[in-house]
N, C-alpha and C positions, 0 to 999 in steps of 0.2 A: 618768355619763360614758360608760360602756360602750355603752349603747344609742345615744347620739348619735354616737359614733365609728363605729359600724357603717355609717353612711351614706357613709363613705369608699368603700364598694363602688361607689357611683354615680360617683365621681370618681377612680378608680384612675389612677395615673400612666401616661403613655404614653412609651415609648422611641422616639425618632426614629431609625429605622434605614433609610433608602431605600437520671539518678541511680538510683532504685529500679527494679527490674524492673517493666515495665508491660505489662499484657495488651493485645494488639492483636488486633482481629478479623481475619477472613480477608482483608479488603481493606487491612490495614495501618494502620488508623486507631486512635487512642487515644480511649477513651470520654470524654465530658465531662459533668460534673455542674454545674448552674447553680442558684442560689438567688436569689430575687427580693427586692426591697426593701419598705419600709414602704408599706402601702396597696395592694399589688399581690398577685398570686397566681401560682401556678405556670403557669397556663394561659390567662391573659388574652390573647385573640387580637390585641389592640392593643399588647401589650408582650412578656411572656415567651413567649407562643405564637408571636408573630412572630419573636422572637429565635431560638427553637429552630428554626423553619422556615428562617430565613436561614442559620444555621450548617450545617444539613443540606444546603442548596443549595450552600454554599461548599465543604464538605468531603464529598465523595460517600461514602456508606456509614457515616458516623460515627454512633455511638450517643450520643444526648443525653438525659440524665435531668434533668428540671426538678422539683426537690423540692417536694412537697406536704406541708405540716405540718398534718395533720388528715385527716379522712375525705372532705372535699370542698372545693371552691373557696371556699365561704363560710367554713368553719372555717379554711382556710389563710390567708385575708385577716385574719380576726379574730385569729388567733393571732399575727400579726405585730404586733399592738398589746398583747395581753393575756397571752400564755402565757410563763411563765418561760423566758428564753433558754436556760438550762442544760438544761431539759427539751426544748426544741426541738432543741438540738444532739444530745442523746441519741437523739431520734427520727430525726434525720438519719443518725446513725451506724448505727442499726439498719437503716435502709433500704439504706444502702451495703453493709453486711455481707451482707445477704440477697439482693442483686442479683448473679446469676451473671455478668452482663456486665462487672462491675467487679472480679472476683476477683483480677485481676493488677495492677490499678492504674488510675488515671484522672487527667485534668486537671480543674480546678475553676475556675469563674468566678462571683463573687458581685457582685450589683448593690446599691449603697448598703449598708444594714445587713446584707444577705445576705453581704457580703464579710467582715466581722469574724466573722460566725457560721461561715463556712467556714474561717476561720483557726483558730477554736476546734476545729473538726473535725480539722484537720491536727495540732493540738497534743494533742488528747485521744484521737483514734481513728486510729492509724497503719495499721490494716488494715481494708480494702484500702488500699494506699499511694496518697497523692496525689502527683502528679509536679510539676505546675505550678499555682500559685494566681494567678489574675488578679483583682485587686480593682478594680472599676469604681465609683469614687466612694465607696468604703468609708470608714468613720470609725474608724480603728484606735486613735486616742487619745480616742475619744468625741466628744461635742459639748458646747458650752456656749452654747446658743442654738438657737432654732427660727424663723428668719426667715420661712420660707414652707413650708407643707406641700405635698406633691405633690397635684395636682388643684385647686390654688387654693381650697381649702376653709378660709377664714380662721377660721371659728368653731371648727373642729376644732383648728386650730393653737392658738387662744387657750385652749381647754380643756386641751390637753396642756401648753402653756407654763405655765399657772397651776398645774397639779399639780406640775410639775417645780420651779418657782420657790418654791412654798410648802413643799415637803417631799420632794425627790427621794430623799433617803436614809432616809426613814421606812420601817419594815418594810412597811406596807401598800402604799405607792407602788412600792417596789422589787419586791414580789411580784406586782403587778397591772398594771404599765405597763412594757412592753418598753423604751421609750426611756429610762426612768429607769435601766435597768441598764447603759446606756453614757453616762449623763450624767456629765460630768467637770467639776466645779466647782473652778477653780484658786484660788478665794478660801476654800474649805473643804476643803483637801487631806486633812486628817486624817479628816473625815467620809467623803469619797470612798473613801479607802483602807480604812477600817473597814467601811463598809456597802454598798459597791457589790457586788452579787451576781454580776455577770458580768465587766465590763471590768477591774476591779481584779485579779481572779483571773487572767484570761488574759494580762494585761500584767505579771504578776509584781510587783504593787505591795506585797503583804503579805509575801511570801516567794518565794524562787526555787524553782520546781518544775523539777528537772532533767529530768524526763520531757518536760515541755512544751518545754523548750529543745532537747532532743535531737530530738524529733519534728519541730519546725518546721524544723530544719536538714536534715532529710531531703529537703525540697523541692529540686528542681533549679532552679526559678525562682519568685520571688515578685514579681509585676508589680503596680504601683500606678498607677492612672490618676486624675489630678486634673483637675477641670473649672474652668477659669480664671474663668468668670463665674458660678460656683455661687451661687444665692440660697437654697438649701435647707440646706446644711451650713455650720455655723459653729463654729469657724473652718475654712476650707477646707484649711488646712495639715494637718489630721488625715487627709486623703486620701493624703498622703505620709508618714504616721506622725509628723508634727510636731504641735505644740500650743501653747497659751498657756503662758508661763512661770509657774511657781507663785507665788502671792501677789498676782497682779494679773490684769487681764483685757483688756490692750491689746497688749502685746508678745508676739510668737510666737517659737518656736524650731524649728529643723529637727530631724528625727530624729537627725542626726549630732551636734547640740548637746545632746541630752537625756541625762539620767543613765541612762535605759534603755539607750541605745546605748553611752555611755562605760563603764558597768559591765558591759555586754553581758549583761544579765539574761535576755534572751530569745534570744540567739544572732544578733541582727540585724547586729551589727558583724562577726562572723565571716562571715556570709552576704554582706555587702556586700564585704568584702575578697576573697571567693571569686568575686565577679561574679554572685551569685545574685539581687541586688536590681535591678530595673529600674523607673525612675521616668518615667512618660509623662504628658504634659499635652495637653489639647485645648481649643480655644476653645469657649465655649458654656456653657449652664446645666446643672444637675444631670441627668445621664443623657441629655443631648442630643448626639447625634453622628450622622454620616451613615454609610450603609452603606459608602461608599468608605473613610472613615477606619477603620472597624472592620475591614474586609477587609485594608487595608494594614498596620495596626498591631497588631491582636490575633490575627487568624487565623493568622499565622505561628507563634505560640506553641502552637497547637493541632495543627499538622501534623507 
């Protein structure tokens, strides 16, 4: 499966784009850290490279760090499928800590799975401080389905889907397939809570880690963007931290209806009441938006 999945390099997704004390550079801008999604890389000129360039054009003088998880672009893309997410988060934290441009703080923007990975950074690595987290199509309650892979590579989708459906919570699949680590099966809730190496931990499913809760609430803003015609993420409600109700796979619930919110296990209810949560929606498929929409709706959070 590993060798076959590497061909995703040929069909990487394309983005359509035509509180805490925060370090500011001499021109007054706040640094930005971005993290790509599945099948992409830090520096793809048609996606994250174009995104970095666009932001630099919109905000003069801004420092933008596009995270590379690995020694090169090939490793970065491959690791988005195969490297333990917890290790990826640790590698990201190390990069952020060692970057002098970020020593006083930064904003963060994650695309697709990169969004929940950056949330883990906020919860686990409070230094340097993250100010605003923008989740663009992130899956904060995980996924329970893989309708379509980025790049229209159906055979890759089929291979990943088969592995997830046959044993997402087996030790082997959990350790060797990134998407399994945020696979959330509402029909097997006990298995998910016990064996999920990543999502169940950062979502406080097994126990409440008060440090996670405290650190997430240090954010000044947590912005979540949902794509209303998304054909990649299932269920799409996860992009606003909602999900399928436990025990069935048809009816969904919002974040505010969930036990995570009602018990405030992660501090999201407190953040919501404090006006720190913003929920944005846009027409279009997964990660498909215009430069005009991005500039009007997301750039203001970065200025």
